N, C-alpha and C positions, 0 to 999 in steps of 0.2 A: 121323399117327404121329410126325412130327417135332415137331408142336405139343405132343403129349402128353409126349414126352421132355423138351422144354424146360420144361414145367410141373413135371415131377417133379424136375428138376435145381434149379430155383428154390426149390421147396418144401424140398428137402434143405439147400440153402445157408441158407435162412431159419431152418430148425430148428437148424442148427449155430450160426448167429449168436446166436439167442435162447438156446440152451443155454449158449454161452460167456459171454454177458452175465449170465445167471442165476448161473453158477458164480462169476464175478468179483465179483458183488455180494453173495455170501453171506457173512454174518458169524456167527461162532460165539459161543454163550453158555456154552460148556462151561467149567467151573471148572478144567479141566486145561490150558487155553490160557494161555500165558505169553509175555511179550516177552523178547527176548534183547538184551543190551547189549554194545556194543563194549568197554566197561570198566565195572566196578562202582564205580570211583572216578575222578573227574575231578580231577586235581591241577594247580593253577597253580603256576608258580615264584613266588619272592618278588615281591610287588607293592608298589609305593610307595603308601601311603595317600593318598587324595584324587585319585590319578592313575589313570585307567582302564587296565586290563590289555589285553593283546592278546586277540583272540577265539579261543576253541577251538571246533572243530567235531567232533561225534561222532554216531554212528549208533545208532538204535534199530531192531531187526529184528523182523519177524513171520515166523517160520519155520514157521508153521502152514499147513494146507491151506485154511483159511478166513480171511477178514478178521477183524480185531480192532477193536472200538470202545473208545477211551479216553475215559472220562467226564471226566477232568481230569488235567492236569499242573500241579503246583504246587510252589513253594519252601516248605519247611517253616517257614522264618522269616518268610514273607510278604514277603520282599525286604529285611528289616532287616539281613541279613548283608552286603548289598552285591552279592551275586551277581545276575546278570540273565540271562534266557533269551529266545530267539527261536525260534519254531516256525512254519514255513511263512509267514514274514513277519509273524507276530503276536507282540508282546512283552507281557510282564507277569508278575507273580508267580503268576497263576492263569490257565490256558488250558483251555478246555473243548471237548468234542465233536470229538475228533480221530479219524480213521480211518486204519488201515494195512491195505492190501489184502493178500491172501494172498501169502506169500513175497516181501514187499516191505519197504522200510525207510523210515525217517523221519530227516531231518537235524535236529539241534538245535544251535543256536549259543549259546555262553555266554561271559560275561566277568564282571569284578568291578570295582567301584569301592569299595575298602575304606575304611571310615571311619577317621579319625585315632584312634590308640590312646593317645596321650600316654604312650608307653613307648619306651625306647631300643632294646630288643630286639624282634625280630620276634615277632608273636603269631599263633597258628594261628586262622584263620577257617574255620568249618565249617558246612555246610548240607546239606540233603537235597533231592533232586529226586524228588518222589513221583508215581508213575503209578497212578491208580485206574482199573481196567478195568471195562467194563460188566458183566462176569461176577462182579464182587465182589472180584476179586483185587487186591491192592495190592503194588506193587514200588517199589524206590527205587534211586537212584544217589547216592553220597556225593560232595560237592563240597568241596574243600579248597584253601586258599591261605595263605601266610604274609604278613601285613600288616606292612610296615615303615614307621614314621614317618620322614620326611626333612625336612631343612632346605632350602627352595626359595629359590634365588637367581636373579633375572631381571635380566640386563644390569647386574650389580652392579659398582660401582667401589669399591675399598678406598682410602680417603683418609687413614686414620690407621693407625699400627702396630696390627696385629690378629693374634690367635691364634685359630685355629679350634678347635672341640671335636671329639674323636673319637667322641662318644657316639652320634651318628646320621649316616648318610650325607648328603652334600650333593647336591642335584639342581640342576644349573645349566643355565639356558636362555640362549641368545644368547652371553653372555660373562661372564667373571670377570676384572676388570682391576685390577692393582695400580698405583696412581699413582706418579709419580716421587718419590723420597726417602721412600718408605713401605715397610715390611717386613711381609710376610705370613708368619707362622709356622704350619706345619702339623705337629702332633704325631703320634707313632706311632699306628697303627691307624685313621687317618682315611681315609675313602673318598669320593672325589669322582666323581659320575656326571654326565656331560655329555650333554645332548640333542643330536640330530643337528646337526652343524656348530658347536655351541657350543665355545668354546676358552678357554684361560687366557692372558692377555697381561700380561707383567710389564715395567713401566717402572721400577719400584723394585727390590725384592729379595724373593726367596722363599727360605725356609729350611724344607726338608722333612727332618725328623729321625725316620725310621722305625727299626724294629728287625727283627731276623730273625723274631721271634715275632709282631710286629705291624707289618707293612709299611704304607706309605702307597700307596693305589691310585688311579690316574687311569684311568677307563674310560668306556665308553658307558653309557646308561641302560636299554638293553634287557636284561631279566633272563630273557626267555623263549627259546624255541628256534625256529630257522627250519625245521629238520627234527628228528625225534625224537632223532637222534644228533648234532645240531649246534647248540649254543647260539649266540645272536647274539654272545656275548662272545668267541667264537673268530673272528669276522669282522673284517675291517678296515673303515675308513671309517665307523665308528659315531659319531664325533664329530670335532672339529677336532684340536687338539694344543696344545702349549705353545710360546709365542714369547717369547724374552727380547729385548726391544727395545734400541735403541742406548744408552739411558741406564741400562740395568740392569746390575748387577754384583754380585759376591760371592754368587751364587746357590749354594745347597747342596742336593744331593739324596742322601740316604742311605737305603738300603733302600726305594726307590721302585719301583713297578711301573706302567709306562706302556704301555698296549696298546690296540689296536683303533681307533686314530685315523686321521685323514688324514695326520698327520705326528707325529713324536715330540717332539723339542726342536729348535727352529729359532732361530738367532742371526744376525740381520743384522749388517752392519758396525757396530762398536761405537764410541761416543763415550767409553765408560768406560775409564779407564786403570787397569789391574789385572786381576785374575783374573775372568773372566766367569762361570765355573761350576766347581764341583767335583761330580763324580758318583761315588758309591761304592756298592758292593754292590747295584746297581740293575738293572732290566730295562727295555729299550725293545723292544717286540716287536709284529710284525704290523701295520704301518701302510701306508697306501696310497702315501705319498710317501717323504720321507727319514726315516730313523730319528733320526740326529743330524746336523745341518747347521750349519756355522759359517762366517762370513766374517771373517777377520782378527781373531780374538779369542784370548785366552789362556784355557786351561782344562786340567783334568786329569780323567781317567777311570780308576778303579781297580776291580778285582774286579767288573766289570759285564758284562752280556750285552746286545748290540745285534743283533737278529736279524730277518730276514724283513721286507723293505721293498720297496714297489713301485718305488721309485727306489733310490738307494744306501743301504745300512745306515748308513754313515758317509761324509759328504762334507766334506772340509777344503779351504777356499779361503783359502790363506795362514794366518798365525797362529802361535801358540806353544803346542803341546799335547803332553801325555804320556799314554800309555795303558799301564797296568800290569796284567797278569793279566786281560785282557779276552777275551771270546769274541764275535767278530764273524762272523756266519754268515748267508749269503744263501740261504735255502731257500724263498723266497716262492712260494706255490702258486697265486695268483690270476691271474697274468699271466706268460706265457712271455717277454715282452719287458721283464722287470724289470731294475733296475740291478745294480751289483756290490756286493760286501761292503764295499769301500773304494775311494773315489775321492779323490785328492789333487792339488792344482794350486797354482800361484802367480799365476793370473790368471783373470779372467772378463770377457768382452766387451772384450778388449784392455786392460782396466784391471789394473794390476799390484797384487797382494796378496802380498807376500813370505812365503814359507813358511819362517819363521825356524827352526822346530824342530817336527818331528812324529816322535816316537820311540815305538816299540811294544816293550815289554819283556814277555817271557813270555806273548805273546798267541796266540790262534788267529784267523786271518783266512782264511775258506774259504767254500765254497758249492757250488752244484749244477753249476757249469761248471768248466772247466779254466783259467780266468783271472779271478780274483775281486779282483785289485788293479790299479787303473788309475791311473797317474800321468801328468800332462801339465805340461810346462814351457814358458813363453813363450820364443819364439826372439828372438835378437838383443837381449837385454836383460840387464843385470847385476842380476838379481833373485834373492834367496835361494830356494833349492829344496833344503832340508835335511831329509831324511827318513831314518829308520834303523829296521831291523827286527832286534831282538836276541833270540836264543833263543826264537823264535816258530815256530809252524807256519803256513806261508803257502801260498797257492794262487795261483801266478802263472806265466804262460807266458813264459819268457825264451828268446830265440833264440841268445844267446851273442855277438851283435853289438852289444850295448848298450855304452855308454861305461864306462870303468873306475869312474867315480863311481856310476853306476846299479847296476853289478854289486855294488859294495861295500855298497850299501844293504841288500841281501838276503843277503850272504855268510855271516852268522853264524846264519841261521835254516834250518829244515828246509822244503824245498819239496816238498810232497806230490805234485806233478805233475812233478817233475824227471825221472823215467824217460822221459817223452815228449820231453824235450829232448836226450837222449843219442843220439848217432849210432849207427845200426844197432841201435837198441833194438827188441825184439820185444814190449815190454810192452803189455798191453791194459787197457782200463778196469777190468776186474775184478781185475787184478793190483795195483792201487794203491788204498790206503785214502785216500779223499778225500771231501769233501762230507759228505753225511748219514751216511756210514759211520763218521764220528768219534763219533757221538752215540748215546745210548741209544735214542731213538725219534724218528722223523719220519714220522708216520702221516698221509698225505694223504687217506685215506678219511674220517677224522673230524677232520682238521686239528688234530691234537694233536702237540706237540713237547716233547721233553725233551732239553735241551742239556748234560746231564751226560755225561761221557765214557764211550764204549763201551770194552770191554776191548781192542779191536784198534786204537784210535786212535793215530796217530803222535804225538799231542801228549803222550803219557805220558813223563815223565822227561826232557823236552828243555829244561826251563826252567833258569835260573841261580839258585842260592841267593842271589846278590847282591841280588836284588830282593825276597826273601821278607820281610825286616823291614818293608817297606812294607805288605804284606798277609800277615801270618802265618797267617791262616785264609782258607779260600775263602769264596765267597758264601753258602754254607750252614753256615758255622761249622766246617768240618772243618780240622784242623791240617795245615799244609803241612810237608813235610820241609825241613830247612835245606839239603839238597843235592839237586839234580836234581828239583825239583818238576815237576808237570805244567803245561803251558801252558794258558792260558785261565782262566776264573773259577771252574771246578769242578775240584777234585782228585779223581782217580778213587777210587771207593769199591767195594771188593770185594763189599760187601753189596748 
């Protein structure tokens, strides 16, 4: 009896197994069977011609109760468009005899190496990925990309006075170096895209003269997205940065957008006697290291935004500098141990670099902490330590026990964290407008920032009209009032 029971159980198990295999291997020839696609159009971001794009992955679904046989998957252009596909490890413009089991899916990988277009403007590249099913049905997915011709520079050194052309973007590998006693002029509308770790090194002079309508852009070369909501262009550390070496001087940056690098502008100790740099109407944003770092140089910055740096947004080691109507804000999202908005000192490694003059007029210096200004003075030395904050919105924690000279540095500005320093204060964080609350948007979900002023910002109306003649309009061209302008590089706009 036990033996009979055992035989019956084995027979049932074998029947189930055979039945299951039979069901799994059944393929439909019905003309009603269709594939389903994750998207009917696969769009690539702008791709540089002759340079391979990133790879996109998408799914093809069989939602039917039986398997589907695909006779062929082919690119309509035969591959002439530059699009390439890979299915189950097989590449080519035509792939045949592919099966998708019932209620299963298939991964397809695609990229594009767009051919040169000999055109300054991006050109739409279009192809179709055609699926021909065994049942006679034909389906397709549209594939699109914008192909942009670029000027490629690899470890390029500029040895004679040169002016770039804004017609096409520049794609820079390794480095772009400006030799001593040489001027590189960059006109409005020029875009320079740097491959990972590539940088601009200036031993001579660089003149960047952009405009509000056509700024000059320094950025990384990734034009795709790391996630559907996050372009690589919003990430830091995508390229190197700009270094103004010791022999470099009289550099000019007007309407320049520098973002996404390992650093922004770095100035080592200078041999040049005179003004190291002038920065106007510009942005340095979202860098892994310092935004603007200088060691004992002369320079001036007006109507500019320096924001979100892994180290300090601005670090001054000695020197002679003026900042007028600037927004310096530290809301760096990638590392909680980031630096401050402003760090100034008159020494490094026990070497004295006199801080002869560091004045901030009608500026915003703030961030996500309650102490975004750090100053340090060498002890027991008669070295200049001359800083002043005039009609600015500042974020600094003062104890009231500082020397009279230190207190006078900040006396004419509005300290947005001042209630925390008052004795017997009951103020809480939410009672004080500070940090990101000053600005229109600081969205850490999609890493998007808009440093124009919010209606509740304490920077509104605290500036002095004395400095308006230096910057009569804000960074976006809005006229400033001659009396009580807003601090920072953006005048509040009701609209």
